[in-house]
MDAnalysis code that builds the backbone (N, CA, C; Angstrom):
import MDAnalysis as mda
import numpy as np

u = mda.Universe.empty(594, n_residues=198, atom_resindex=np.repeat(np.arange(198), 3), trajectory=True)
u.add_TopologyAttr("name", ["N", "CA", "C"] * 198)
u.add_TopologyAttr("resid", np.arange(1, 199))
u.add_TopologyAttr("resname", ["MET", "THR", "ARG", "GLU", "GLN", "TRP", "LEU", "GLU", "ARG", "CYS", "GLY", "VAL", "GLY", "ALA", "ARG", "TYR", "TRP", "ASP", "ALA", "CYS", "ARG", "GLU", "ARG", "LEU", "ARG", "GLU", "PRO", "GLN", "VAL", "ILE", "CYS", "ALA", "TYR", "LEU", "ASP", "ASP", "LEU", "GLU", "ALA", "ARG", "VAL", "LYS", "ASP", "GLY", "ARG", "GLY", "MET", "LEU", "LEU", "LEU", "GLY", "PRO", "ILE", "GLY", "VAL", "GLY", "LYS", "THR", "ALA", "ALA", "LEU", "ALA", "LEU", "ILE", "ALA", "LYS", "GLU", "ALA", "GLN", "GLY", "LYS", "VAL", "PRO", "GLY", "VAL", "TRP", "TYR", "VAL", "THR", "VAL", "THR", "ARG", "LEU", "ILE", "GLY", "HIS", "LEU", "LEU", "ARG", "GLN", "SER", "GLU", "LEU", "ARG", "ARG", "GLU", "MET", "VAL", "TYR", "GLU", "ARG", "ALA", "GLU", "TYR", "ASN", "LEU", "PRO", "LYS", "GLY", "ARG", "GLU", "GLU", "VAL", "VAL", "ASP", "PRO", "LYS", "VAL", "TRP", "PRO", "LEU", "LEU", "LEU", "LEU", "ASP", "GLU", "PHE", "GLY", "ALA", "ALA", "TYR", "GLU", "SER", "ASP", "TYR", "ALA", "MET", "ALA", "ALA", "LEU", "GLU", "ASP", "TYR", "LEU", "GLY", "TRP", "ARG", "TYR", "ASP", "HIS", "LYS", "LEU", "ALA", "THR", "CYS", "VAL", "ALA", "SER", "ASN", "LEU", "THR", "PRO", "GLU", "GLN", "ILE", "ARG", "ARG", "ASN", "PRO", "HIS", "TYR", "ALA", "ARG", "LEU", "VAL", "ASP", "ARG", "TRP", "ARG", "GLU", "THR", "CYS", "ASP", "VAL", "VAL", "VAL", "ILE", "GLY", "GLY", "GLU", "SER", "GLN", "ARG", "ARG", "PRO", "SER", "GLY", "ASP"])
u.atoms.positions = np.array([
    [20.573, 7.903, 2.905],
    [20.110, 6.235, 2.473],
    [19.908, 6.005, 1.203],
    [20.425, 5.182, 0.487],
    [20.200, 4.520, -0.824],
    [18.780, 4.194, -1.298],
    [18.582, 4.002, -2.068],
    [17.248, 3.688, -3.039],
    [17.008, 2.144, -2.367],
    [18.093, 1.211, -2.207],
    [17.938, -0.017, -1.878],
    [17.393, -0.063, -0.566],
    [17.865, 0.926, 0.496],
    [18.131, 0.502, 1.912],
    [16.396, 1.309, 2.127],
    [16.103, 2.334, 1.471],
    [14.841, 2.829, 1.596],
    [13.743, 1.806, 1.643],
    [13.951, 0.869, 0.183],
    [13.043, 0.129, -0.111],
    [12.855, -0.939, 0.785],
    [14.016, -1.404, 1.364],
    [13.970, -2.782, 2.380],
    [13.358, -2.062, 3.651],
    [13.333, -0.781, 4.017],
    [13.165, -0.106, 4.982],
    [11.657, 0.060, 5.082],
    [11.003, 0.323, 4.024],
    [9.683, 0.250, 3.672],
    [9.018, -1.159, 3.870],
    [9.807, -2.095, 3.771],
    [8.975, -3.726, 3.531],
    [8.788, -4.185, 2.031],
    [9.228, -3.209, 1.239],
    [9.539, -3.926, -0.257],
    [10.336, -4.755, -0.686],
    [10.080, -5.902, -0.957],
    [11.099, -6.912, -1.426],
    [12.028, -6.679, -2.665],
    [13.002, -7.400, -2.498],
    [14.059, -6.961, -3.416],
    [13.404, -7.301, -4.910],
    [12.930, -8.087, -5.439],
    [12.242, -8.615, -6.764],
    [11.621, -7.214, -6.886],
    [11.157, -6.738, -6.107],
    [10.693, -5.607, -6.610],
    [11.069, -4.016, -6.961],
    [12.393, -4.019, -6.833],
    [13.263, -2.987, -6.342],
    [13.240, -2.200, -7.944],
    [13.168, -2.827, -9.104],
    [13.641, -2.608, -10.162],
    [12.122, -1.373, -10.963],
    [10.704, -1.916, -10.118],
    [9.815, -1.481, -10.895],
    [9.902, -0.101, -11.507],
    [9.439, -0.024, -12.643],
    [9.463, 1.481, -13.200],
    [8.205, 1.639, -13.816],
    [8.200, 2.933, -13.992],
    [6.990, 3.395, -14.799],
    [7.121, 2.931, -16.644],
    [8.059, 2.799, -17.217],
    [7.697, 1.925, -18.277],
    [6.970, 0.755, -18.626],
    [7.220, -0.270, -17.242],
    [6.547, -1.696, -17.239],
    [5.076, -1.396, -16.425],
    [4.344, -0.284, -16.234],
    [3.098, -0.089, -15.628],
    [1.986, -0.327, -16.656],
    [1.060, -1.143, -16.348],
    [-0.397, -1.415, -16.968],
    [-1.291, 0.054, -16.733],
    [-1.881, 0.360, -17.419],
    [-2.602, 1.708, -16.669],
    [-2.045, 2.787, -16.463],
    [-0.472, 3.033, -17.062],
    [0.133, 4.246, -16.666],
    [-0.355, 5.274, -16.501],
    [-1.644, 5.662, -17.220],
    [-1.986, 7.143, -17.329],
    [-2.298, 7.520, -15.829],
    [-3.039, 6.858, -15.207],
    [-3.880, 7.136, -13.663],
    [-2.873, 6.900, -12.566],
    [-1.834, 5.902, -12.940],
    [-0.770, 5.723, -11.770],
    [0.207, 6.742, -11.626],
    [0.791, 7.178, -13.185],
    [1.559, 7.672, -13.370],
    [1.150, 9.544, -12.655],
    [-0.250, 9.947, -13.112],
    [-0.459, 10.865, -12.360],
    [-0.599, 10.991, -11.028],
    [-1.044, 9.623, -10.263],
    [-0.896, 9.893, -8.824],
    [0.724, 10.151, -8.544],
    [1.545, 9.539, -8.979],
    [3.053, 9.267, -8.930],
    [3.531, 10.993, -8.837],
    [3.167, 11.647, -9.874],
    [3.519, 12.868, -9.979],
    [3.194, 13.929, -8.938],
    [1.909, 13.695, -8.493],
    [1.410, 14.398, -7.401],
    [1.079, 13.874, -6.169],
    [2.197, 12.889, -5.644],
    [2.243, 12.152, -4.869],
    [2.223, 13.010, -3.694],
    [3.164, 13.607, -3.345],
    [3.514, 14.183, -1.916],
    [2.104, 14.663, -1.563],
    [1.637, 15.681, -2.447],
    [0.312, 16.739, -2.307],
    [-0.839, 15.382, -1.999],
    [-0.945, 14.380, -2.313],
    [-2.062, 13.253, -2.466],
    [-1.906, 12.901, -1.054],
    [-0.741, 12.160, -0.785],
    [-0.791, 11.743, 0.551],
    [-1.013, 12.751, 1.771],
    [-0.568, 14.430, 1.627],
    [-0.538, 15.198, 2.561],
    [-2.069, 15.052, 2.831],
    [-2.789, 14.912, 1.361],
    [-4.279, 14.783, 1.488],
    [-5.277, 13.595, 1.867],
    [-4.478, 12.620, 2.075],
    [-4.678, 11.130, 2.749],
    [-5.717, 10.295, 1.590],
    [-5.017, 10.847, 0.072],
    [-5.783, 9.836, -0.889],
    [-4.824, 9.018, -0.994],
    [-5.247, 7.810, -1.579],
    [-4.493, 6.726, -2.066],
    [-4.837, 6.353, -3.332],
    [-4.349, 4.971, -3.727],
    [-5.062, 4.314, -5.070],
    [-5.455, 3.050, -4.630],
    [-6.728, 2.437, -5.190],
    [-6.986, 0.946, -5.127],
    [-6.859, 0.302, -6.543],
    [-6.026, -0.581, -6.666],
    [-5.442, -1.691, -7.771],
    [-6.171, -2.648, -8.044],
    [-7.367, -2.798, -8.554],
    [-7.952, -4.133, -9.137],
    [-7.386, -5.070, -10.107],
    [-7.231, -6.272, -10.167],
    [-7.026, -6.954, -11.201],
    [-6.497, -8.344, -10.798],
    [-6.634, -9.580, -11.808],
    [-6.230, -10.461, -11.823],
    [-4.304, -10.721, -11.481],
    [-4.561, -12.126, -10.972],
    [-2.796, -12.196, -10.490],
    [-1.858, -11.722, -11.392],
    [-0.799, -11.345, -11.222],
    [0.277, -11.078, -12.222],
    [0.499, -9.983, -13.341],
    [-0.917, -9.220, -13.073],
    [-0.665, -8.083, -13.944],
    [0.119, -6.857, -13.474],
    [1.022, -6.811, -12.323],
    [1.653, -5.492, -12.038],
    [1.012, -5.258, -11.105],
    [0.070, -5.570, -9.864],
    [-0.098, -4.726, -9.035],
    [0.850, -4.074, -8.074],
    [1.264, -5.542, -7.322],
    [2.583, -5.520, -6.268],
    [3.419, -4.420, -6.717],
    [4.174, -4.673, -8.265],
    [5.132, -3.410, -9.092],
    [4.711, -2.219, -8.726],
    [3.334, -1.896, -9.181],
    [3.208, -0.450, -8.863],
    [3.071, -0.048, -7.501],
    [2.750, -1.000, -6.646],
    [2.988, -0.496, -5.104],
    [4.289, 0.008, -4.973],
    [5.272, -1.187, -4.879],
    [6.766, -0.961, -5.175],
    [7.272, 0.508, -5.370],
    [6.604, 0.757, -6.765],
    [7.127, 1.778, -7.459],
    [6.505, 3.047, -6.921],
    [5.358, 2.900, -6.029],
    [4.852, 3.998, -5.383],
    [6.068, 4.346, -4.126],
    [6.182, 3.278, -3.604],
    [7.195, 3.436, -2.400],
    [8.448, 3.853, -2.949],
    [9.256, 3.384, -4.192],
    [10.190, 3.927, -4.728],
    [10.258, 5.187, -5.020],
    [9.240, 5.917, -5.440],
    [9.095, 7.337, -5.639],
    [8.521, 8.289, -4.547],
    [8.209, 7.675, -3.598],
    [7.909, 8.171, -2.466],
    [9.353, 8.784, -1.569],
    [10.209, 8.168, -2.105],
    [11.790, 8.469, -0.910],
    [11.777, 9.882, -1.699],
    [11.932, 10.536, -0.303],
    [12.178, 12.402, -0.173],
    [10.927, 13.325, -0.296],
    [9.960, 12.741, -0.780],
    [8.695, 13.346, -0.713],
    [7.712, 12.618, 0.141],
    [7.446, 11.973, 1.083],
    [6.808, 11.242, 2.091],
    [7.981, 10.923, 3.379],
    [7.348, 11.220, 4.592],
    [8.378, 10.594, 5.570],
    [8.059, 9.274, 5.939],
    [7.280, 8.803, 5.738],
    [7.142, 6.988, 6.268],
    [6.155, 6.581, 5.415],
    [6.630, 5.316, 4.801],
    [5.873, 4.431, 3.636],
    [6.143, 3.203, 4.281],
    [4.783, 2.326, 4.432],
    [5.036, 1.159, 5.070],
    [4.115, -0.114, 3.797],
    [4.600, -1.104, 3.465],
    [4.359, -2.071, 2.367],
    [4.020, -3.065, 3.122],
    [3.404, -4.018, 3.140],
    [2.367, -5.106, 3.685],
    [1.450, -5.675, 3.172],
    [1.750, -6.874, 3.229],
    [0.352, -7.862, 2.475],
    [-0.425, -7.898, 3.935],
    [-1.838, -7.897, 3.670],
    [-3.327, -8.247, 4.288],
    [-2.645, -9.159, 5.329],
    [-2.718, -10.451, 4.940],
    [-2.354, -11.510, 6.052],
    [-1.344, -11.319, 6.634],
    [-0.165, -10.609, 6.877],
    [0.860, -10.102, 7.238],
    [0.433, -9.135, 8.368],
    [-0.316, -8.103, 7.927],
    [-1.060, -7.322, 8.768],
    [-1.692, -7.841, 9.534],
    [-2.950, -8.707, 9.275],
    [-3.756, -9.466, 10.420],
    [-3.211, -10.258, 11.396],
    [-1.936, -10.587, 11.198],
    [-1.154, -11.598, 11.897],
    [-0.833, -10.419, 13.020],
    [-0.288, -9.614, 12.696],
    [0.237, -8.541, 13.719],
    [-0.705, -8.277, 14.698],
    [-1.879, -7.840, 13.974],
    [-3.010, -7.516, 14.402],
    [-3.809, -8.470, 15.471],
    [-3.713, -9.730, 14.853],
    [-4.211, -10.684, 16.162],
    [-3.188, -11.204, 17.060],
    [-2.146, -10.933, 17.148],
    [-0.912, -11.180, 18.150],
    [-0.773, -10.200, 19.056],
    [-1.674, -8.990, 18.791],
    [-1.572, -7.544, 19.225],
    [-0.347, -6.785, 19.361],
    [0.658, -7.176, 18.626],
    [1.794, -6.766, 18.779],
    [2.120, -5.316, 18.585],
    [2.934, -4.769, 18.529],
    [2.830, -3.127, 18.775],
    [2.928, -2.722, 17.074],
    [3.384, -3.476, 16.587],
    [3.092, -3.112, 15.098],
    [4.156, -1.662, 14.965],
    [5.379, -1.866, 15.513],
    [6.359, -1.068, 15.302],
    [7.746, -0.974, 14.453],
    [7.388, -0.107, 13.822],
    [9.009, -0.053, 12.644],
    [9.904, 1.294, 12.947],
    [10.639, 1.411, 12.291],
    [11.298, 2.675, 12.133],
    [11.103, 3.497, 11.311],
    [10.752, 4.697, 11.399],
    [10.120, 5.686, 10.539],
    [11.548, 6.424, 10.116],
    [11.655, 6.962, 9.245],
    [12.642, 7.496, 8.514],
    [12.442, 9.077, 7.706],
    [13.054, 9.695, 8.300],
    [12.465, 10.992, 7.843],
    [13.866, 11.506, 6.925],
    [13.359, 11.971, 6.212],
    [14.618, 12.403, 5.344],
    [15.263, 14.082, 5.060],
    [13.884, 14.875, 5.522],
    [13.722, 16.125, 4.882],
    [13.844, 16.976, 6.633],
    [14.463, 18.420, 6.341],
    [13.900, 18.827, 7.834],
    [12.653, 19.584, 8.093],
    [11.797, 19.381, 6.698],
    [10.337, 19.875, 7.058],
    [9.628, 19.137, 8.278],
    [10.040, 17.829, 8.659],
    [9.662, 17.098, 9.489],
    [9.982, 17.491, 10.801],
    [10.623, 18.513, 10.997],
    [10.984, 19.107, 11.916],
    [12.143, 17.934, 12.984],
    [12.970, 16.959, 12.423],
    [13.398, 16.134, 12.537],
    [15.028, 16.379, 11.718],
    [16.230, 16.447, 12.509],
    [17.519, 16.115, 11.698],
    [17.492, 15.129, 10.445],
    [17.821, 15.652, 9.308],
    [17.940, 14.573, 8.482],
    [18.535, 13.297, 8.346],
    [17.848, 12.270, 8.289],
    [18.226, 11.184, 8.626],
    [17.893, 10.622, 9.817],
    [17.677, 10.986, 10.871],
    [17.198, 10.689, 12.354],
    [15.928, 9.578, 12.127],
    [15.957, 8.426, 12.848],
    [15.480, 7.386, 12.994],
    [14.214, 7.349, 14.453],
    [12.919, 7.455, 13.940],
    [11.993, 7.581, 15.252],
    [11.085, 5.780, 15.200],
    [11.047, 5.389, 16.595],
    [10.306, 4.212, 16.198],
    [8.835, 4.971, 16.197],
    [7.832, 4.315, 15.453],
    [6.173, 4.840, 15.603],
    [5.804, 3.654, 15.438],
    [4.363, 3.869, 15.706],
    [3.218, 2.837, 15.621],
    [2.860, 3.124, 14.156],
    [3.181, 2.197, 13.111],
    [2.408, 2.148, 11.538],
    [1.159, 2.607, 11.455],
    [0.200, 2.456, 12.528],
    [-1.084, 2.724, 12.319],
    [-0.737, 4.593, 11.837],
    [0.002, 5.118, 12.104],
    [-0.080, 6.878, 11.818],
    [1.173, 6.971, 10.755],
    [1.552, 6.063, 10.290],
    [2.593, 6.201, 8.711],
    [1.912, 7.016, 7.871],
    [2.113, 7.861, 7.256],
    [1.385, 8.580, 6.069],
    [0.622, 7.701, 4.771],
    [1.631, 6.938, 4.350],
    [1.198, 6.312, 3.502],
    [1.438, 4.637, 3.830],
    [0.327, 3.883, 3.782],
    [0.160, 2.341, 3.930],
    [0.203, 1.850, 2.906],
    [1.020, 0.805, 2.002],
    [0.550, 0.436, 0.587],
    [0.493, -1.310, 1.241],
    [-0.860, -1.899, 1.149],
    [-1.440, -2.873, 1.426],
    [-1.959, -3.899, 0.433],
    [-1.174, -5.001, 0.288],
    [-1.061, -5.829, -1.041],
    [-2.091, -7.161, -0.679],
    [-2.567, -7.564, -1.596],
    [-3.274, -9.062, -1.408],
    [-4.575, -8.876, -0.509],
    [-5.214, -7.597, -1.011],
    [-6.361, -7.327, -0.104],
    [-7.873, -8.750, -0.550],
    [-8.547, -9.157, 0.257],
    [-9.324, -10.261, -0.016],
    [-8.789, -11.456, -0.106],
    [-7.381, -11.690, 0.563],
    [-6.788, -13.235, 0.824],
    [-7.872, -13.895, 1.951],
    [-7.708, -15.079, 2.030],
    [-8.557, -15.515, 3.046],
    [-7.738, -15.192, 4.257],
    [-9.402, -15.193, 5.210],
    [-9.402, -14.504, 6.412],
    [-9.581, -15.687, 7.549],
    [-9.099, -16.079, 8.494],
    [-9.073, -17.064, 9.541],
    [-10.309, -16.997, 10.143],
    [-11.036, -15.835, 10.534],
    [-12.213, -15.574, 11.207],
    [-12.793, -14.255, 10.968],
    [-14.011, -14.195, 11.683],
    [-14.503, -12.769, 11.623],
    [-13.778, -11.699, 12.495],
    [-13.219, -12.338, 13.535],
    [-12.708, -11.420, 14.604],
    [-11.265, -10.929, 13.695],
    [-10.808, -11.852, 12.769],
    [-9.477, -11.209, 12.034],
    [-9.787, -10.159, 11.154],
    [-11.114, -10.263, 10.394],
    [-11.981, -9.417, 9.528],
    [-12.018, -8.186, 10.392],
    [-12.449, -8.059, 11.810],
    [-12.880, -7.193, 12.367],
    [-11.905, -6.421, 12.879],
    [-10.538, -7.309, 13.251],
    [-9.324, -6.111, 13.531],
    [-8.842, -5.185, 12.413],
    [-9.085, -6.087, 11.116],
    [-8.620, -5.292, 10.002],
    [-9.316, -4.492, 9.789],
    [-10.412, -4.245, 9.715],
    [-11.966, -3.006, 9.630],
    [-11.124, -2.249, 10.565],
    [-10.957, -2.443, 11.928],
    [-10.879, -1.743, 12.717],
    [-9.722, -0.498, 12.462],
    [-8.573, -1.181, 12.042],
    [-7.198, -0.579, 11.604],
    [-7.490, 0.147, 11.071],
    [-7.980, -0.156, 9.551],
    [-8.127, 0.590, 8.094],
    [-9.177, 1.823, 8.410],
    [-10.116, 1.493, 9.421],
    [-11.012, 2.200, 9.539],
    [-10.396, 3.520, 10.278],
    [-9.555, 3.370, 11.315],
    [-8.717, 4.424, 12.130],
    [-8.029, 5.290, 11.039],
    [-7.249, 4.279, 10.024],
    [-6.731, 5.455, 9.148],
    [-7.455, 6.253, 8.339],
    [-8.615, 5.706, 8.050],
    [-9.926, 6.458, 6.957],
    [-10.078, 7.727, 7.992],
    [-10.350, 7.650, 9.153],
    [-11.008, 8.570, 9.885],
    [-9.593, 9.448, 10.272],
    [-8.673, 9.262, 10.198],
    [-7.641, 10.011, 10.089],
    [-6.786, 10.853, 9.235],
    [-7.702, 10.731, 7.726],
    [-7.376, 11.226, 6.364],
    [-5.573, 10.543, 6.214],
    [-5.638, 9.197, 6.585],
    [-4.213, 8.780, 6.331],
    [-4.214, 8.177, 5.152],
    [-3.243, 8.151, 4.194],
    [-3.159, 7.827, 2.851],
    [-2.870, 6.059, 2.876],
    [-3.750, 5.465, 2.032],
    [-3.628, 3.564, 1.628],
    [-3.877, 3.560, 0.403],
    [-2.636, 2.982, 0.094],
    [-2.653, 2.210, -1.228],
    [-2.939, 0.857, -1.386],
    [-4.224, 0.132, -1.727],
    [-4.478, -1.297, -1.779],
    [-4.336, -2.011, -3.368],
    [-3.797, -3.297, -3.166],
    [-3.874, -4.300, -4.421],
    [-4.721, -5.376, -4.109],
    [-5.438, -5.693, -4.753],
    [-6.601, -6.453, -4.736],
    [-6.935, -7.543, -5.921],
    [-6.884, -8.650, -5.769],
    [-7.481, -9.742, -6.975],
    [-8.742, -9.775, -7.143],
    [-9.374, -9.241, -6.010],
    [-11.284, -9.130, -6.146],
    [-11.667, -8.578, -7.458],
    [-12.713, -9.411, -7.638],
    [-13.754, -8.690, -8.648],
    [-14.505, -7.611, -8.385],
    [-15.327, -6.659, -8.851],
    [-15.999, -5.893, -8.160],
    [-17.809, -6.852, -8.072],
    [-18.193, -8.007, -8.614],
    [-18.462, -8.708, -7.938],
    [-18.635, -9.162, -6.682],
    [-17.341, -9.656, -6.227],
    [-16.901, -10.327, -5.015],
    [-16.895, -9.154, -4.110],
    [-16.304, -8.160, -4.050],
    [-16.690, -7.223, -3.266],
    [-18.152, -7.087, -2.882],
    [-18.778, -6.902, -4.122],
    [-20.238, -6.180, -3.631],
    [-21.172, -7.686, -2.460],
    [-20.813, -8.994, -2.673],
    [-21.397, -10.015, -2.196],
    [-20.598, -10.182, -0.551],
    [-19.548, -9.453, -0.477],
    [-19.148, -9.589, 0.911],
    [-19.082, -8.204, 1.576],
    [-20.081, -8.204, 3.053],
    [-20.376, -6.972, 3.378],
    [-18.926, -6.212, 3.632],
    [-18.095, -7.155, 4.197],
    [-16.648, -6.747, 4.980],
    [-16.320, -6.011, 4.011],
    [-15.835, -6.484, 2.888],
    [-15.335, -5.886, 1.686],
    [-15.704, -4.671, 1.159],
    [-17.094, -4.882, 1.076],
    [-17.804, -3.494, 0.168],
    [-17.859, -2.358, 1.403],
    [-17.940, -2.269, 2.526],
    [-17.656, -1.365, 3.785],
    [-16.185, -1.141, 3.330],
    [-15.384, -1.448, 3.677],
    [-14.375, -0.993, 3.286],
    [-13.854, -0.353, 2.279],
    [-14.286, -1.036, 0.610],
    [-14.078, -0.212, -0.570],
    [-15.005, 0.342, -0.636],
    [-15.988, 0.747, -0.114],
    [-16.733, 2.237, -0.516],
    [-15.997, 3.145, 0.508],
    [-15.503, 2.847, 1.473],
    [-14.383, 4.384, 1.825],
    [-13.384, 4.230, 0.790],
    [-12.718, 3.495, 0.528],
    [-11.498, 3.852, -0.615],
    [-12.080, 4.455, -1.826],
    [-13.061, 4.112, -1.985],
    [-13.767, 4.108, -3.014],
    [-13.561, 6.402, -2.919],
    [-13.827, 6.799, -2.062],
    [-14.168, 8.265, -1.339],
    [-12.775, 8.534, -1.737],
    [-11.782, 8.038, -1.190],
    [-10.523, 8.075, -0.844],
    [-9.424, 8.275, -1.792],
    [-9.532, 7.273, -2.767],
    [-8.651, 6.309, -3.397],
    [-8.906, 6.585, -5.157],
    [-7.824, 6.977, -6.129],
    [-8.245, 6.414, -7.233],
    [-8.265, 5.133, -7.662],
    [-9.444, 5.011, -8.318],
    [-9.529, 3.336, -8.822],
    [-9.126, 2.793, -10.092],
    [-8.065, 1.926, -9.927],
    [-7.855, 1.363, -11.330],
    [-7.931, 0.023, -11.269],
    [-8.129, -0.245, -12.561],
    [-8.949, -1.854, -12.870],
    [-7.683, -1.947, -14.149],
    [-6.917, -3.257, -13.799],
    [-5.868, -3.326, -14.545],
    [-6.191, -5.121, -15.262],
    [-6.150, -5.144, -16.559],
    [-6.466, -5.948, -17.290],
    [-5.528, -6.848, -17.804],
    [-5.532, -7.955, -18.672],
    [-4.721, -8.710, -19.211],
    [-4.430, -9.867, -18.386],
    [-3.317, -10.389, -19.203],
    [-2.465, -11.741, -18.992],
    [-1.516, -11.137, -17.909],
    [-1.276, -12.693, -17.011],
    [-0.092, -12.728, -16.253],
    [1.025, -11.946, -17.137],
    [1.784, -10.929, -16.491],
    [3.135, -10.744, -16.776],
    [4.102, -11.870, -16.485],
    [3.915, -12.704, -15.678],
    [5.165, -14.045, -15.060],
    [5.144, -14.835, -15.957],
    [6.479, -15.095, -16.504],
    [6.684, -16.360, -17.433],
    [7.529, -17.382, -16.690],
    [7.145, -18.619, -16.955],
    [8.029, -19.509, -16.373],
    [9.491, -19.654, -16.438],
    [10.038, -20.009, -15.661],
    [11.493, -19.967, -15.859],
    [12.246, -20.326, -16.722],
    [13.147, -20.095, -17.672],
    [13.508, -20.866, -18.900],
    [12.715, -20.094, -20.153],
    [11.822, -19.215, -20.056],
    [11.269, -18.821, -21.011],
    [12.321, -17.632, -21.696],
])
C-alpha cells in the first residue's frame, strides 16, 4: 500500500499528505511522541494539541497518521462534527482496517471491517466546534469515555483556550481525562495560511 493510499484510508485529506517534521511548531514534544509512536499507542497514550486557527494542528495530526503506517494497525482521522453526525445517526461507524504486519495475526494486506470505536489510534480534529444539543455532547462524551476506559489512544486538536475549557463542564471533563493520557502541546503564533497569490 502506498503512503497516499494509507492516508486516504485513514481519512486524511490530500491537502495534508505532505505534512513533515520540518514544518512543525513545537517540534520537540511532537517529535518525541512520533519517535515512540508504536509504544505510546499500545499504552493508550495520545496528544492534546491546543492553539489558534492556522498554526499547524491538523498538519500535526496528519503527520501522526503518516508516520503510523507500519507501526499502528489502524488509524482514523475525523473532525468532531463529522463524528457527532455519525453518532447521532446511530450509524455503525464502520470502516476498513488495514493490517500491514503479521504480528496482528492476519496476513499482510488483509482488510477487516471493524467499528472505529476500537481503532488503536483516533485523530480527532476541531474539538470545541459548535454542537447542536446536549444530546450530541452526551453522545460524544460516551464515545470518548469508552475509548478512555479501554486505554485506546486518542490525539486531539482544538482551538479552545484553557479558560474556555474550564468554563464548560463537558469540555473540562473530557480534557481532564486527556491530561492524564495525553501529552499536552500548546502551539502559539500567527496563522501559517496565506492568501492565494502571496
